[in-house]
C-alpha positions as CSV (number, residue, x, y, z in Angstrom):
1,M,0.0,0.0,0.0
2,F,2.8,2.4,0.8
3,R,4.4,1.8,-2.6
4,R,1.2,2.6,-4.4
5,A,0.8,5.8,-2.5
6,F,4.4,6.8,-3.2
7,W,4.2,6.2,-6.9
8,F,0.8,7.9,-7.1
9,T,2.2,11.0,-5.3
10,T,5.3,10.9,-7.6
11,G,3.2,10.7,-10.7
12,A,0.9,13.5,-9.6
13,A,3.8,15.7,-8.8
14,A,5.4,15.0,-12.2
15,G,2.1,15.8,-13.9
16,V,1.7,19.1,-12.1
17,W,5.3,20.0,-12.9
18,A,4.9,19.1,-16.6
19,T,1.6,21.0,-16.8
20,N,3.1,24.1,-15.3
21,K,6.1,23.9,-17.7
22,V,3.8,23.6,-20.7
23,H,1.7,26.5,-19.6
24,R,4.7,28.7,-19.1
25,K,5.9,27.9,-22.6
26,L,2.5,28.6,-24.1
27,R,2.4,32.0,-22.3
28,K,5.8,32.8,-23.8
29,L,4.4,32.1,-27.3
30,Q,1.4,34.5,-26.9
31,P,1.5,37.6,-29.1
32,D,1.7,40.0,-26.2
33,S,4.6,38.1,-24.7
34,L,6.4,37.8,-28.0
35,A,6.0,41.6,-28.6
36,A,7.4,42.3,-25.1
37,Q,10.4,39.9,-25.7
38,A,11.1,41.6,-29.1
39,A,11.0,45.0,-27.4
40,D,13.3,43.9,-24.6
41,K,15.8,42.5,-27.2
42,A,15.6,45.8,-29.2
43,V,16.3,47.8,-26.1
44,E,19.2,45.5,-25.2
45,T,20.6,45.8,-28.7
46,G,20.3,49.6,-28.5
47,H,22.3,49.6,-25.3
48,R,25.0,47.3,-26.8
49,L,25.2,49.6,-29.9
50,R,25.5,52.7,-27.7
51,Q,28.3,51.0,-25.7
52,F,30.1,50.0,-28.9
53,A,29.9,53.6,-30.2
54,L,31.3,54.9,-26.9
55,D,34.1,52.4,-27.1
56,V,34.9,53.4,-30.7
57,R,34.9,57.1,-29.6
58,T,37.3,56.4,-26.8
59,G,39.6,54.4,-29.1
60,M,39.5,57.2,-31.7
61,A,40.5,59.7,-29.0
62,D,43.3,57.5,-27.8
63,R,44.6,57.0,-31.3
64,E,44.3,60.7,-32.1
65,E,46.3,61.5,-29.0
66,Q,49.0,58.9,-30.0
67,L,49.2,60.5,-33.5
68,H,49.4,64.0,-32.0
69,E,52.3,62.8,-29.9
70,A,54.0,61.1,-32.8
71,L,53.7,64.1,-35.1
72,G,54.6,66.6,-32.3
73,I,51.4,68.5,-32.5
74,G,50.6,70.2,-29.2
75,E,47.3,71.2,-27.7
76,T,47.5,74.7,-29.1
77,G,47.7,73.4,-32.6
78,E,51.4,74.4,-33.0
79,A,53.2,71.9,-35.2
80,R,56.8,71.0,-34.9
81,E,58.9,69.7,-37.7
82,L,57.7,66.3,-38.9
83,P,60.2,63.4,-38.4
84,A,62.2,62.3,-41.4
85,P,60.6,59.5,-43.4
86,R,62.1,56.1,-42.5
87,R,62.6,55.0,-46.1
88,A,61.4,56.1,-49.4
89,V,60.9,53.6,-52.2
90,L,60.3,55.2,-55.5
91,E,59.5,53.1,-58.5
92,P,59.2,54.7,-61.9
93,Q,55.7,54.7,-63.1
94,Y,56.6,54.0,-66.7
95,R,59.5,52.0,-68.1
96,T,61.6,52.9,-71.0
97,T,61.8,50.3,-73.8
98,R,64.0,49.9,-76.8
99,T,62.2,48.5,-79.7
100,T,63.2,48.7,-83.3
101,G,62.1,52.0,-84.7
102,H,60.6,53.2,-81.4
103,T,62.4,54.4,-78.3
104,G,60.5,56.1,-75.6
105,L,58.1,55.7,-72.7
106,T,55.4,53.1,-72.7
107,G,52.7,52.2,-70.2
108,P,53.1,49.9,-67.2
109,T,52.9,46.8,-69.3
110,G,55.2,47.9,-72.1
111,K,52.8,46.7,-74.8
112,E,51.0,49.9,-75.6
113,D,51.1,50.7,-79.3
114,H,49.8,54.3,-79.3
């Protein structure tokens, strides 16, 4: 008799638990609940975007300060002499070619006929 009462009580408790869980899920799927969830997500996304924009602004200000220090620009807008370039690599834009009957500049490929 005790076993039957135990299993009956266990089954009833499991049924109540499952019923409550199903009802909660159904309430979440109602149109009002879905609209509220969408609004909450939109607000959360807005907060995240605002925080991202603030982080970008902070990063931009930090980088601008670094560039000002590197270029020697003070707060008053006075500019010192820029540092010398580290290396300058200059390649001619056009090549000179020697062909029979024609010497001169050609384009980057060397095959221009005009």
